[in-house]
KEPA-919945 format. One line per 10 residues: for each residue x, y, z of C-alpha. Coordinates in nm, 4 decimals, always signed. Example, Ala and Ser with C-alpha at 12.3 -4.5 7.8 and 13.67 -1.06 7.14 Angstrom:
// residues 2
+1.2300 -0.4500 +0.7800  +1.3670 -0.1060 +0.7140
// end
This chain:
// residues 526
+0.0000 +0.0000 +0.0000  +0.0941 +0.3634 -0.0360  -0.0517 +0.6841 +0.1018  -0.1609 +0.9791 -0.1098  -0.2654 +1.3329 -0.0287  -0.3870 +1.6276 -0.2335  -0.5221 +1.9682 -0.1459  -0.6290 +2.2714 -0.3393  -0.7624 +2.6058 -0.2238  -0.6878 +2.7215 +0.1290
-0.3264 +2.6912 +0.2370  -0.2117 +2.5616 +0.5706  +0.1442 +2.5828 +0.6985  +0.3495 +2.3137 +0.5290  +0.4542 +2.1755 +0.8678  +0.0888 +2.1189 +0.9602  +0.0169 +1.9482 +0.6279  +0.3201 +1.7244 +0.6705  +0.2144 +1.6356 +1.0247  -0.1307 +1.5344 +0.9016
+0.0071 +1.3419 +0.6060  +0.2656 +1.1593 +0.8156  -0.0116 +0.9999 +1.0220  -0.0230 +0.7331 +0.7508  +0.3472 +0.6940 +0.6833  +0.3221 +0.3246 +0.7752  +0.1291 +0.2792 +0.4493  +0.4404 +0.3886 +0.2614  +0.7557 +0.3785 +0.4737  +1.0076 +0.3482 +0.1891
+1.0108 +0.7056 +0.0537  +0.8107 +1.0269 +0.0991  +0.7672 +1.3369 -0.1120  +0.5477 +1.6476 -0.1229  +0.5307 +1.8826 -0.4216  +0.3610 +2.2148 -0.4774  +0.1055 +2.2533 -0.7535  -0.0674 +2.5791 -0.8489  -0.2897 +2.6610 -0.5551  -0.2240 +2.3373 -0.3715
-0.0033 +2.0435 -0.2832  +0.0367 +1.6712 -0.3570  +0.1971 +1.4143 -0.1280  +0.3058 +1.0521 -0.1546  +0.4336 +0.7909 +0.0914  +0.5683 +0.4924 -0.0997  +0.5588 +0.1214 -0.0324  +0.7658 -0.0147 -0.3211  +0.5973 -0.3164 -0.4820  +0.6366 -0.2660 -0.8587
+0.9520 -0.1021 -0.9925  +1.1518 -0.0979 -0.6706  +1.4044 +0.1669 -0.7761  +1.3871 +0.5406 -0.7093  +1.2549 +0.6067 -1.0610  +0.9247 +0.4607 -0.9413  +0.8800 +0.7301 -0.6777  +0.5774 +0.9579 -0.7096  +0.4375 +1.2105 -0.7847  +0.4887 +1.1232 -1.1498
+0.5202 +1.4218 -1.3800  +0.4480 +1.4736 -1.7490  +0.5304 +1.8295 -1.8518  +0.3474 +2.0197 -1.5765  +0.0862 +1.7532 -1.5036  +0.1256 +1.5447 -1.1869  -0.0326 +1.2335 -1.0409  -0.0141 +1.0393 -0.7156  -0.1728 +0.6957 -0.7112  -0.2119 +0.4199 -0.4562
-0.2932 +0.1309 -0.6825  -0.2144 -0.1679 -0.8960  -0.2772 -0.1584 -1.2706  -0.3077 -0.5170 -1.3870  -0.1815 -0.6086 -1.7323  +0.0015 -0.2762 -1.7586  +0.3091 -0.4043 -1.9418  +0.1590 -0.4167 -2.2952  +0.0100 -0.0705 -2.2367  +0.3456 +0.0550 -2.1167
+0.5193 -0.0834 -2.4252  +0.2734 +0.0934 -2.6563  +0.2896 +0.4231 -2.4695  +0.6700 +0.4208 -2.4676  +0.6589 +0.4778 -2.8429  +0.5250 +0.8273 -2.7699  +0.6115 +0.9089 -2.4095  +0.9314 +0.9042 -2.2064  +0.8512 +0.6450 -1.9401  +1.1453 +0.6025 -1.7058
+1.0455 +0.3397 -1.4484  +0.9063 -0.0123 -1.4283  +0.6264 +0.1149 -1.2038  +0.2753 +0.0472 -1.3308  +0.1370 +0.3831 -1.2180  +0.3752 +0.5844 -1.4365  +0.1541 +0.5108 -1.7367  -0.1386 +0.7030 -1.5838  -0.0424 +1.0478 -1.7119  +0.0199 +0.9221 -2.0675
-0.3146 +0.7412 -2.0526  -0.4798 +1.0598 -1.9309  -0.3290 +1.2469 -2.2263  -0.4791 +0.9867 -2.4576  -0.8251 +0.9446 -2.3020  -0.8884 +1.2167 -2.0443  -1.1287 +1.1163 -1.7668  -1.2592 +0.8364 -1.9906  -0.9373 +0.6630 -1.8850  -1.1007 +0.5465 -1.5633
-1.3460 +0.3243 -1.7513  -1.0598 +0.1441 -1.9241  -0.8497 +0.0516 -1.6204  -0.8275 -0.3053 -1.4953  -0.7094 -0.1848 -1.1597  -0.7661 -0.1136 -0.7958  -0.6641 +0.2436 -0.7310  -0.7117 +0.5791 -0.5685  -0.5475 +0.8738 -0.7405  -0.5180 +1.2512 -0.7406
-0.4165 +1.4203 -1.0650  -0.3250 +1.7775 -1.1487  -0.4144 +1.8826 -1.5050  -0.2031 +2.1915 -1.5596  -0.3545 +2.2887 -1.8933  -0.7038 +2.3010 -1.7436  -0.5744 +2.4101 -1.4020  -0.7882 +2.1412 -1.2407  -0.7447 +1.8870 -0.9653  -0.9055 +1.5503 -1.0394
-0.9496 +1.2626 -0.7949  -1.0774 +0.9118 -0.8656  -1.1328 +0.5740 -0.7024  -1.1671 +0.2200 -0.8358  -1.5164 +0.0746 -0.8930  -1.5258 -0.1353 -0.5743  -1.3250 +0.0939 -0.3488  -1.0510 -0.1569 -0.2726  -0.8048 +0.1295 -0.2378  -0.9089 +0.3919 +0.0172
-0.9754 +0.7588 -0.0438  -1.1436 +1.0240 +0.1715  -1.2303 +1.3858 +0.1125  -1.3426 +1.6981 +0.2901  -1.3896 +2.0693 +0.2427  -1.0896 +2.2509 +0.3807  -1.1443 +2.5147 +0.6440  -1.1140 +2.8450 +0.4643  -1.2099 +2.6998 +0.1260  -1.0843 +2.4332 -0.1097
-1.0849 +2.0532 -0.1053  -0.8569 +1.7903 +0.0389  -0.8236 +1.4219 -0.0479  -0.6277 +1.1565 +0.1384  -0.5882 +0.7822 +0.1766  -0.7277 +0.7822 +0.5288  -0.9521 +1.0106 +0.7330  -0.6831 +1.0639 +0.9960  -0.4900 +1.2676 +0.7361  -0.7745 +1.5207 +0.7240
-0.8431 +1.5568 +1.0972  -0.7600 +1.9159 +1.1867  -0.8084 +2.0507 +0.8347  -1.1659 +1.9461 +0.7506  -1.4743 +1.9680 +0.9696  -1.6558 +1.6893 +0.7843  -1.4736 +1.3892 +0.6384  -1.6400 +1.1371 +0.4086  -1.5353 +0.8304 +0.2093  -1.4826 +0.9023 -0.1590
-1.7502 +0.7055 -0.3475  -1.6134 +0.4059 -0.5410  -1.6508 +0.4100 -0.9173  -1.6473 +0.7901 -0.9277  -1.4131 +1.0697 -1.0207  -1.4261 +1.4252 -0.8872  -1.3817 +1.7240 -1.1153  -1.5073 +2.0826 -1.1077  -1.6497 +2.0295 -0.7601  -1.8728 +1.7376 -0.8609
-1.8629 +1.3591 -0.8391  -1.9190 +1.1740 -1.1660  -1.9960 +0.8028 -1.1640  -1.8096 +0.6035 -1.4271  -1.8750 +0.2459 -1.3055  -2.1046 +0.0416 -1.0800  -2.0068 -0.3267 -1.0861  -2.2965 -0.4146 -0.8559  -2.5480 -0.3304 -1.1287  -2.5608 -0.5589 -1.4309
-2.8952 -0.4781 -1.5957  -2.9530 -0.8330 -1.7145  -2.8796 -1.1862 -1.5976  -2.6743 -1.4498 -1.7727  -2.9383 -1.7186 -1.8112  -2.6976 -2.0091 -1.8116  -2.7080 -2.3453 -1.6439  -2.4878 -2.4476 -1.3540  -2.2800 -2.6551 -1.5948  -2.2156 -2.3460 -1.8079
-2.1589 -2.0976 -1.5249  -1.9092 -2.2930 -1.3152  -1.6299 -2.3263 -1.5751  -1.6333 -1.9524 -1.6391  -1.6259 -1.8731 -1.2670  -1.3288 -2.1055 -1.2357  -1.1399 -1.9439 -1.5227  -1.2082 -1.5877 -1.4085  -1.1027 -1.6536 -1.0500  -0.7844 -1.8230 -1.1658
-0.7138 -1.5213 -1.3865  -0.7781 -1.2918 -1.0904  -0.5275 -1.4790 -0.8760  -0.2656 -1.4950 -1.1511  -0.2771 -1.1189 -1.2111  -0.2181 -1.0535 -0.8436  +0.0929 -1.2675 -0.8239  +0.2816 -1.0110 -1.0333  +0.5011 -0.8217 -0.7866  +0.8649 -0.7229 -0.7512
+0.8408 -0.7706 -0.3727  +0.7820 -1.0956 -0.1775  +0.4237 -1.2260 -0.1732  +0.2395 -1.4097 +0.1047  -0.1130 -1.5365 +0.1686  -0.3600 -1.5099 +0.4546  -0.5098 -1.8554 +0.5059  -0.8041 -1.8946 +0.7421  -0.8959 -2.2468 +0.6392  -1.2298 -2.1248 +0.5082
-1.3338 -2.1732 +0.1477  -1.2328 -1.8368 +0.0049  -0.8779 -1.7926 +0.1305  -0.8136 -2.1645 +0.0784  -0.9120 -2.1400 -0.2882  -0.6868 -1.8381 -0.3410  -0.3933 -2.0220 -0.1824  -0.4552 -2.3460 -0.3703  -0.4849 -2.1710 -0.7065  -0.1669 -1.9726 -0.6450
+0.0261 -2.2799 -0.5351  -0.0793 -2.4578 -0.8533  +0.0608 -2.1691 -1.0583  +0.3953 -2.1292 -0.8820  +0.6999 -2.3529 -0.8820  +0.7911 -2.3140 -0.5152  +0.5930 -2.3338 -0.1900  +0.3887 -2.0237 -0.1182  +0.4002 -1.8688 +0.2298  +0.0727 -1.8941 +0.4193
-0.0240 -1.7453 +0.7552  -0.3072 -1.8315 +0.9938  -0.4099 -1.6978 +1.3340  -0.6137 -1.8333 +1.6225  -0.6884 -1.7990 +1.9909  -0.4833 -2.0020 +2.2350  -0.7772 -2.1915 +2.3854  -1.0400 -2.2546 +2.1174  -0.9111 -2.1704 +1.7693  -1.1440 -2.3152 +1.5061
-0.9649 -2.2184 +1.1872  -0.6111 -2.3284 +1.2693  -0.6753 -2.6984 +1.2158  -0.8426 -2.6320 +0.8809  -0.5702 -2.3918 +0.7697  -0.3092 -2.6534 +0.8579  -0.5048 -2.9129 +0.6607  -0.4990 -2.6863 +0.3539  -0.1318 -2.5999 +0.3978  -0.0347 -2.9662 +0.4234
-0.2467 -3.0551 +0.1201  -0.1077 -2.7849 -0.1101  +0.2458 -2.7959 +0.0335  +0.2764 -2.4355 +0.1476  +0.5320 -2.2946 +0.3906  +0.2854 -2.2369 +0.6725  +0.2991 -2.0284 +0.9906  +0.0514 -2.0254 +1.2790  +0.0202 -1.7170 +1.4994  -0.1364 -1.7828 +1.8407
-0.2999 -1.5010 +2.0374  -0.4489 -1.4660 +2.3846  -0.7193 -1.2631 +2.5565  -0.4465 -1.0206 +2.6656  -0.3332 -0.9713 +2.3052  -0.6902 -0.9044 +2.1933  -0.7712 -0.6466 +2.4599  -0.4376 -0.4679 +2.4268  -0.4828 -0.4416 +2.0494  -0.8372 -0.3031 +2.0656
-0.7618 +0.0736 +2.0861  -0.5024 +0.0471 +1.8092  -0.7451 -0.1455 +1.5902  -1.0214 +0.1146 +1.6296  -0.7748 +0.3946 +1.5578  -0.6321 +0.2331 +1.2454  -0.9761 +0.1363 +1.1121  -1.1631 +0.4608 +1.1602  -1.4879 +0.2768 +1.2340  -1.7200 +0.1999 +1.5238
-1.8896 -0.0936 +1.3507  -1.9077 -0.4056 +1.5653  -1.8316 -0.6810 +1.3170  -1.5602 -0.4821 +1.1388  -1.3736 -0.4326 +1.4655  -1.4170 -0.7926 +1.5783  -1.2893 -0.9324 +1.2495  -1.0028 -0.6836 +1.2359  -0.8343 -0.7825 +1.5600  -0.7138 -1.1192 +1.4350
-0.6266 -0.9780 +1.0943  -0.4294 -0.6903 +1.2438  -0.2354 -0.9189 +1.4771  -0.1398 -1.1702 +1.2082  -0.0294 -0.8877 +0.9773  +0.1703 -0.7333 +1.2611  +0.3486 -1.0647 +1.3077  +0.4195 -1.0907 +0.9339  +0.5592 -0.7365 +0.9251  +0.7845 -0.7942 +1.2243
+0.9101 -1.1415 +1.1329  +0.9228 -1.1780 +0.7528  +1.0185 -0.9952 +0.4339  +0.6694 -1.0365 +0.2829  +0.5321 -0.7113 +0.1393  +0.2194 -0.8284 -0.0491  -0.0681 -1.0370 +0.0924  -0.3424 -1.2066 -0.1067  -0.6704 -1.2466 +0.0816  -1.0143 -1.4032 +0.0349
-1.2415 -1.1012 +0.0817  -1.5471 -1.0219 -0.1380  -1.6675 -1.3780 -0.1996  -1.9374 -1.3444 +0.0691  -2.0871 -1.0354 -0.0902  -2.1069 -1.2101 -0.4270  -2.2221 -1.5579 -0.3281  -2.3866 -1.5103 +0.0086  -2.3438 -1.5051 +0.3844  -2.5042 -1.7443 +0.6304
-2.7940 -1.5017 +0.6686  -2.8627 -1.4879 +0.2946  -2.9854 -1.8467 +0.3245  -3.3003 -1.6738 +0.4528  -3.3465 -1.4563 +0.1428  -3.7198 -1.4687 +0.0645  -3.6659 -1.4628 -0.3125  -3.3998 -1.4565 -0.5807  -3.4706 -1.0881 -0.6399  -3.4146 -1.0164 -0.2707
-3.0876 -1.2126 -0.2779  -2.9645 -1.0065 -0.5733  -3.0720 -0.6780 -0.4175  -2.8829 -0.7682 -0.1002  -2.5716 -0.8577 -0.3007  -2.5857 -0.5225 -0.4792  -2.6102 -0.3420 -0.1461  -2.3184 -0.5354 +0.0011  -2.0944 -0.4759 -0.3011  -2.1659 -0.1028 -0.2910
-2.0855 -0.0920 +0.0817  -1.7669 -0.2990 +0.0714  -1.5477 +0.0087 +0.1016  -1.6822 +0.0860 +0.4497  -1.6845 -0.2699 +0.5854  -1.4834 -0.5742 +0.4699  -1.2577 -0.3965 +0.2214  -1.1899 -0.1218 +0.4750  -1.0907 -0.3894 +0.7276  -0.8514 -0.5653 +0.4912
-0.6909 -0.2426 +0.3729  -0.6288 -0.0936 +0.7166  -0.5125 -0.4077 +0.8956  -0.2665 -0.4848 +0.6178  -0.1484 -0.1343 +0.5264  -0.0973 -0.0283 +0.8889  +0.1703 -0.2957 +0.8954  +0.3394 -0.1673 +0.5779  +0.2000 -0.4434 +0.3582  -0.0146 -0.4409 +0.0453
-0.3484 -0.6214 +0.0137  -0.4581 -0.7895 -0.3083  -0.8058 -0.9349 -0.3416  -0.8600 -1.1845 -0.6278  -1.2352 -1.2147 -0.5644  -1.2472 -0.8387 -0.6274  -1.1219 -0.8748 -0.9835  -1.3588 -0.6618 -1.1891  -1.4250 -0.9244 -1.4551  -1.4984 -1.1821 -1.1878
-1.7281 -0.9476 -0.9926  -1.9227 -0.8404 -1.2983  -1.9733 -1.1963 -1.4128  -2.0711 -1.3209 -1.0674  -2.3252 -1.0402 -1.0340  -2.4706 -1.1261 -1.3752  -2.5449 -1.4889 -1.2836  -2.9131 -1.5648 -1.2381  -2.9610 -1.5237 -0.8602  -3.1733 -1.8391 -0.8547
-2.8473 -2.0278 -0.9082  -2.6667 -1.8394 -0.6307  -2.9245 -1.9045 -0.3605  -2.8675 -2.1892 -0.1163  -3.0544 -2.4601 -0.3038  -2.8185 -2.7416 -0.2025  -2.7982 -2.6977 +0.1753  -2.4551 -2.5509 +0.1095  -2.3782 -2.1810 +0.0755  -2.1592 -2.0604 -0.2124
-2.2407 -2.3791 -0.3988  -2.1422 -2.2465 -0.7416  -1.7880 -2.1493 -0.6494  -1.7390 -2.4821 -0.4709  -1.8738 -2.6755 -0.7675  -1.6513 -2.4763 -1.0029  -1.3402 -2.6298 -0.8457  -1.4762 -2.9698 -0.7434  -1.3121 -3.1583 -1.0308  -0.9716 -2.9935 -0.9834
-0.9051 -3.1545 -0.6452  -0.6866 -2.8607 -0.5469  -0.8406 -2.8702 -0.1978  -0.9508 -3.1520 +0.0316  -1.3243 -3.2151 +0.0081  -1.3463 -3.1416 +0.3801  -1.2394 -2.7845 +0.3020  -1.4149 -2.7366 -0.0308  -1.7487 -2.8401 +0.1199  -1.6959 -2.6971 +0.4683
-1.9775 -2.4801 +0.6050  -1.8927 -2.1120 +0.6326  -1.7704 -1.9646 +0.9614  -1.7108 -1.5906 +1.0027  -1.3447 -1.4990 +1.0566  -1.4125 -1.3225 +1.3868  -1.5789 -1.6410 +1.5145  -1.3374 -1.8897 +1.3612  -1.0327 -1.7236 +1.5194  -1.1948 -1.8637 +1.8333
-1.5334 -1.7987 +1.9894  -1.3507 -1.6853 +2.3016  -1.2228 -1.3723 +2.1235  -1.5678 -1.2178 +2.0820  -1.6701 -1.3478 +2.4232  -1.3656 -1.1756 +2.5763  -1.4556 -0.8470 +2.4078  -1.8140 -0.8654 +2.5303  -1.7030 -0.9505 +2.8831  -1.4596 -0.6590 +2.8861
-1.7357 -0.4216 +2.7761  -1.9651 -0.5556 +3.0473  -1.6998 -0.4768 +3.3080  -1.6433 -0.1289 +3.1644  -1.9984 +0.0030 +3.2124  -2.2727 -0.0443 +3.4651  -2.6230 -0.0621 +3.3211  -2.6830 +0.2966 +3.4303  -2.3593 +0.4209 +3.2736  -2.4417 +0.2435 +2.9496
-2.7876 +0.3993 +2.9274  -2.6555 +0.7476 +3.0043  -2.3586 +0.7375 +2.7675  -2.5367 +0.5685 +2.4784  -2.8096 +0.8343 +2.4893  -2.5524 +1.0994 +2.3939  -2.5340 +0.9638 +2.0403  -2.8183 +1.0428 +1.8029  -2.6492 +0.8924 +1.4978  -2.6371 +0.5116 +1.4999
-2.6815 +0.4961 +1.8756  -2.4879 +0.2171 +2.0496  -2.7279 -0.0578 +2.1550  -2.4972 -0.2855 +2.3558  -2.2116 -0.2209 +2.5938  -1.9723 -0.3617 +2.3353  -2.0945 -0.1170 +2.0700  -2.0653 +0.1709 +2.3187  -1.7075 +0.0723 +2.3974  -1.6175 +0.0860 +2.0288
-1.8002 +0.4144 +1.9741  -1.6229 +0.5860 +2.2620  -1.2848 +0.4676 +2.1355  -1.3754 +0.5892 +1.7871  -1.4714 +0.9353 +1.9141  -1.1317 +0.9680 +2.0833  -0.9586 +0.9372 +1.7469  -1.2211 +1.0760 +1.5062  -1.4363 +1.3199 +1.7038  -1.7614 +1.4048 +1.5304
-1.6931 +1.1864 +1.2247  -1.9267 +0.8937 +1.2976  -2.1140 +0.9560 +0.9707  -1.8184 +0.8081 +0.7781  -1.9888 +0.4721 +0.8434  -2.3518 +0.4439 +0.7229  -2.4813 +0.1978 +0.9838  -2.4047 -0.1111 +1.1868  -2.3351 -0.4070 +0.9589  -2.6192 -0.6490 +1.0319
-2.8136 -0.9239 +0.8577  -3.1194 -0.7989 +0.6726  -3.3605 -0.7671 +0.9638  -3.6651 -0.7593 +0.7362  -3.6052 -1.1223 +0.6380  -3.7422 -1.4173 +0.8367  -3.4847 -1.5497 +1.0819  -3.2648 -1.2401 +1.0569  -3.4157 -0.9983 +1.3087  -3.1169 -1.0256 +1.5416
-2.9150 -0.7783 +1.7479  -2.5691 -0.9200 +1.6869  -2.3869 -0.9359 +1.3520  -2.2339 -1.2764 +1.4242  -2.3673 -1.5759 +1.2340  -2.3543 -1.7589 +1.5677  -2.6931 -1.6099 +1.6569  -2.8624 -1.7445 +1.3424  -3.0679 -2.0623 +1.3478  -2.8705 -2.2072 +1.0543
-2.5246 -2.1697 +1.2125  -2.5184 -2.5445 +1.2675  -2.1762 -2.7037 +1.2156  -2.0080 -2.3786 +1.1124  -1.8321 -2.3262 +1.4429  -1.6800 -2.6714 +1.4699
// end
């Protein structure tokens, strides 16, 4: 990951801007640079992944145009070769082709990119600042009106605290120009369904996911894999291992007394032959990490915080003990193919509508979690299930096929790889367990118990009543909200709501986001 910053309009002392920008230096600890542009400033903290030499340092410049980009442009090498016939491209870095592409296509460029990115671009000819974000929002970007006039954009909200009164997430699939947001893509909306049979759909899902993994193996820095032992991360690891000629490096985490995932992750690692590491954590580790996790996330959402603690701690271990710089993960499969609660979807149309909602909200929940936990530890996240071709195809599949018609969630993606035997059947057909639960049920229980000790019933009622927006409804949610307000005072609106199952559906009117409270949890926690 890298960190970007851009501001136009009102000017603050450079020391103040640098102080704000340096709050995310862990995203890019290798090199830092700030440059003046007419009426503003651009900044970049670099984590070198592609083109490791100094020539790959940003901002990139073409004449008097500049760009800073936190992103990966997949399949950039043929584009680079073509553009080099016209433009002087000096580095092996993928993002250097952005300014030449902008010269060729203008803002239409964003529609053409096979990429995950957030960027800020200065067009000197038009004297305009342009910002943009990838269609899913895998790379973070926030914005706010600067006190005294102007706009500021940054990788994380903490960069804008002290300069902007209101900070909001930059909408995915949009670019900003002339003071307005313009939508250029919405992968959640397909307009029509691919009316194919299961036998026709599964081979294409298989091919597209394999392509998505292969693209994300391209890096000039060492690559590792987060392996929970669940279906999604296990598939990513197994596909990658099949493509590479040496053992991949996999990492799993679990509680010291009741880890669920560790045994399954070990089973996968042994089966595919990976170089596997287990990280064991305790109640003490969990509680000590909690304030840091809330601060790095910039959220008060219950399930995001729960799921982030294990992810943060395993990434911290990787950062401190290995040379790995890139991590492939299994996020985004749930949003496409269903959670435990989507088993209760009352119709195929309702299932599809829920999937659209979840895809559009990824940037404030699961994708936010993966980005912050990984980038805080100076690593880069890559998400094969978020490949745009894969997402668009998965969303176009007739939702009747994606519903749980086989007493097995995510049936299509399991069936797609059933004949490959790249995973043990016990893993391929294992019931889903949420990461925050599968790290060990004791982790969430410890957090709840700590919150219970923190507030009396009277204190909870009094303190929760202070919040009109998304009022805390349990002692645990109050604990997270109060920690959030310490770091991001008055910015609770960055998160739209508590992540919860769809309470309007039968069996889903619950007051805890964990699948453990659902009637169909069954064997998931074993």
